[in-house]
N, C-alpha and C positions, 0 to 999 in steps of 0.2 A: 914247867906242867902246874905247879905250885901258884904262880904268880897268876896264869891264866883261871887258878879253879877262885880265887881271890877276886879280879877282877869281874869275874861273872857275879861272884855274892853281891861284891858292891854295886851291880848294877841292877838285880833283883830286888836290894833292898832301897836304892834310890826311887825306883820305878813304884814301890809298894809306898814310900812316904808320899810320891806326887799325886798317888790316886788316895792316899788316906786326907791329905792335906788340902784337893782341891776339891770345892764343892761342884754340884751339876750347872753346867751352863745358867745363867739367870737367875741361880739360887744362891744366897748366901751361907752362914752358919747352921745347923740347925733345921734345915728345908727350906728357911724364910726366904720369899720371891723379890728381888730387886728389883727396886723401884724409884721414881723418882715422885715427888708430892709436891704439893705447893697450898698455900694457908689462901684459903677466899675472902676478898676484902672489896669495899663500895670502892669504883673508883667513877672518874670523868666519862662522861660517855654520851653521845650522838650518833645515834645508827642512819641509816638514810634509807629511803624508799623509793625503789625502781617500776617505772612503769613504760608502757609506747606511749607514746603521742604523735600528732598528726599535726603538721605546719598549716597555718592559716594565714594569710596577708592579713594585715592591719585595717584594710580599705582593700576591697575588690569588687571590682565592676565587671559586667557586660556592655560594653557599648553600645547601644542600637539607637533607631532614628526613631522622629515621633510622627512621621508622615511616614505615606506610600510615594516615591519620587526618584527617579534614574540617579546614579550616583555624575555628578560632573568634575569633581576635581578628587583624588587623595591626596592628603596631606605629610602621612607617615610613613614608616615601614617598618617592618614586624624586628620587633626588641628596640623601638624608638625610647627614649626615655624622656618624657614628655611633663611640663609645666603644668600648671592647673587653669583652665581657659583656653588652650591651644587650639587651635582649629584642627579637625582629624579627616573630614569629608566635607565638602559641599554639592549639595543635592541641587538640582535642576529647579531653579526660580522664575523664568521667565515671564511666568502667567504671572507671578504674584508682583513680579516689578512691574508688570504692564498696568496691574490693580492699585498698585502706590502711585503709581504717575496721574491715576484718574484720581483717585481719591483726594492725592493731595491738591490737584486742582479744584474739586468742588469746594474742599476746605478752605481754600485761597479763597474762590469766590464770598464762600458764605461770611468771611472773617470780612472782607469789605464792604457787602452790604450791610453789616451788621451796625460797622463803625459810621455808613451814611444815616441810615436809622438812628444810631445815637444821638448825631448832631439833630437831625427832625426832631427828636423825642424833647430836647433840651429847649428847644423854640417850640413847644408845645404844638407842632403842626400833623403828629401823627400821635394816635393812641398809644400809651405805655403797651395795651397788651400787643401791638404787634413787633414793638420791641421784644417784649421776654420770646414771644415764637421764633425772633429771626436769634436772637440768643442761643435757645434749644437747637433750632438750624444749626447754627455753626457749631457747637459743642458733639452736635453725633457725627458732623463729619473730622473733626479732626481725633473720635473716639476710631471712627472707621479708620482713620491713618495709622493710628496706634497698632490695630488690628490686625492690617496688612504686613505692619513690619513685621510685629511678632511671628507673624507664621516666614516672612523670609528670614526670623533669626533661627527657626526650627530646621531651613533650608542648611544651616548650618551646623556640623556636630561638634563640640568639643569636650574636652579631656575634664569631668568634673572634679578632679583633683590630679596633684604632680603626682608620677607612679611611672610605671615599666611596661610598654605595650605586649601585648602577644602575637600571635601569628594575625597577619592580613586577611580578611575574609571576603572581601568586595573590591573591587576594581572599576574604572573609570567605565561607566555605561551600565554596570549593575543596577537592578530594580532592587531595592529596598522597600520593605515596609514595615510597621511597626512589631518589634521583636527580633528582624533580622538582625544576626550576629554580625559587626561591624571587627571588631576585636575584643581581646580580653584585657582591662586594664589593673595591676597592683602595686600597691604601696607598700614595697618591701625595705625601706629604711628602715623598720622596725618590723617584727613578725612576732602572730601567738603562735603556742604550741600549747591545746589541748588534751587531755591525760587523765586517765580516772584514777580514781584515790579511794580503797575502800574503805567503807563508812566509820569504819571502828578509828580510824586515822585521823579522821573530819577535824577533831581537836586540838591537832597539832598543826593545822593548817590557817595560814595567815596571811594577809597582803605581804611584798616584801620578803618572804624568805628568799632564801637564794636557792637556786637552780641551775643544774650541768645537764648538760643533754652531748650526746655523741650521735652520728648518723655514719653507716655501711661505706656513704658516697664520698668521706672522707675519715679513711682512718686514721686515728694518732690525733686528731683533730677534736678538741672540745670545744663547748660552746656553753657560754657562760647569761644566767639570766635569772629574773626574779619572780612571781607569784605574783600574778595580776590581780587577780579575780579566783572565787570559789563559785561555783553552779549554785541557787537558793533550792535547788531541787535535788535529790537522791533518785537514782535511777530504785523503781521497787525491782524489777529485775534480775540485773546482777548489782545490786545494796551496793554502790558506789556512786561517788559522787565527780561531776565532770571540774578540773582545776585546768584554768587558762593561764599558762606562762608567758611574760614577756620578754622579747630575745632580740639585741640591737642583732642588725644585719646591715651594718654598712660596705661588707664585701658582696652580698649581693647573692652569699653559699647557700642558704636556705630559701629553698623553692615550697610556695605552697603544693600541699599535697605529701610534702616526703615523710617518712618516717623516721622518728627521734626516739634513741631510748633515753627517756629521761630520767635523772636522780635528786629526788627530793630531799636535802640535808635536816634533820628535824632538830628540834634545838638540844641545847647540853642539859644534859641529865646526870644524876646520882645512880651507878645501877650495880647491882650485883655481878661480876665476871670471870669467869673461869677459861682457861685455855682450851680450845674447841676441840683438840685431840682426846682431852679427858672424858668428853661425853660419848657415851656407849649407844648407839640406837639398833634396838629391836623394835623391827615392828613401825608401831605408833607412840611406842615409848620410848623413854631416854632416861639413863640413869648416869651417877658417875659413884666411883667407890669411896667412900669417907672412910677417912684412919680414927682408929679409937684410941684411947688410952692404952691400951694393953700391945700397941702394935697389932691388931687385927682391923681388917676391913668391913666395911657392912655398904650393900648394896643400898643407895638412896635415891628413889624416883624423883626426878627434877622436871618443870615446866621450863620448856626453854624460849627464847627472846629472839631476837634479831641476831644475827650473826655477821660479822663484819672483822677483816683485817689478824683472823685466824684467833676471834675471844667471840665467846657466849655469851649471852645475858641469860641469867637464871633469870625466874620469875617467882619460883617457888620451889621450898624441900630443903634449899639450904640457906644457913646464915652468914654471916660475917664473921671471919673468926674461924670457920672449919678449915678442916686438914683434907684434901683430897688427893689423889693417885693421878697424877697427870700421863707419864709413860708407863706402861706395862700393865697395862688394864687387860688385855688380852687374856694374859696368865692366872688371872686373880677369880677367885670364887671366896662370896659371902663366908667371914671367919676365918680365911688365909692369912698368916702370918704374913708380915713384910718387914723388911730391911731398905732402907734409904739411901739410895745411890747418891754420893755428896757429888756436887756440880764440877764436872772434870774428872770425874774418876774413870780410870781406864778399863775395859769389858774385863782383863784378862787379872787382873787384880786381886788379890786375895781377900778374906773378911776386914783382917785388920785394915786395909787400904779402902776397901768399899765402906769402913766407918770412919772415914778419914783419917786414920791414926799413922802419919808416916813412918815413924819408930819400928813398928809392927811390923809394917811392911816391909821394911828395909831389915827387920831381924830372919822374917819369912825367908827372905830373897837368900840370904846366907844360908839358913839351914836348909833351902832345898837345890841340889845339885844341879847347875845346868846341863839341859838336854844335852848329849852327843860330846859333852867334856869327856876326855880323857883322867879318869882316877890316878891320882898320883903310884907310883909305884911302890910296892912294901920293902 
């Protein structure tokens, strides 16, 4: 009976000591809030700017005929890759070929007559005026031949540049007129991507700046390019400028009209950076808790710039060398006293361990009986 009484007294004493020595969760000695801090400093920083862009072919045209005529032959299929000058469609030109034969005969006759009159003019048997008139007749006949040959040339529709043809829109026997679409032709070896950029970032735009782009059509695939040019005008409605990126497209994956998520990598600069988790956002305002010399905190409103990779750029409100609270901001109020948690400290350690004193932690562990342990028999 005496042993049981002593055992109960020992348990009560152990529990009392444990309750007195263990601070509340998240608090250090004297009611200080346990947090982690970091010193703010200037670091190299190159943030990015993202926008939605539309793919444009480097060269693009809708192939049409210049004259009204029926289609005699079609020399391509939908999706063919053609070279510059390749014939695409031949139109009927029987009338022009007949007219060409007539014009060539007239031109030959005019040339022979001119040669005879030239011999007579050398012998002074005819007037020079007659020779000049025949020369004009010969030149007019040759010009007529050239005109009809040009008309025949218009009866063959050719590719103006190398590229990929779209869907074929005509068949043999179809009547085409000027403006009738025969097919589309796009040069896709390289493509342009046009995307808007706010005017506030125009000073950081320059030809040759690296770009990356992604498409929902190719998950996990990233396309790289460069800034080709910046538009000379800013849209007064949106206050943005159109930037044109140049992307190689050897595989032909990018098609005109495709939507891309474009990322513009800005030049590297020195910036004041803080961990993004340290920034508290309330409405439209952002603030951090700065640590004062007496280990209390004060609320400091800041202006946040770009965010990337878990870091946030501070444009105003802090200076290099300021110490701010990183983890534990939710339980802080202005003027609260803090205790810094060392890196790697366990959540269940006592105040000595929280301050990074291993001897104090070891002594405290020895003085505090383990829970559930059987006390030695008296």
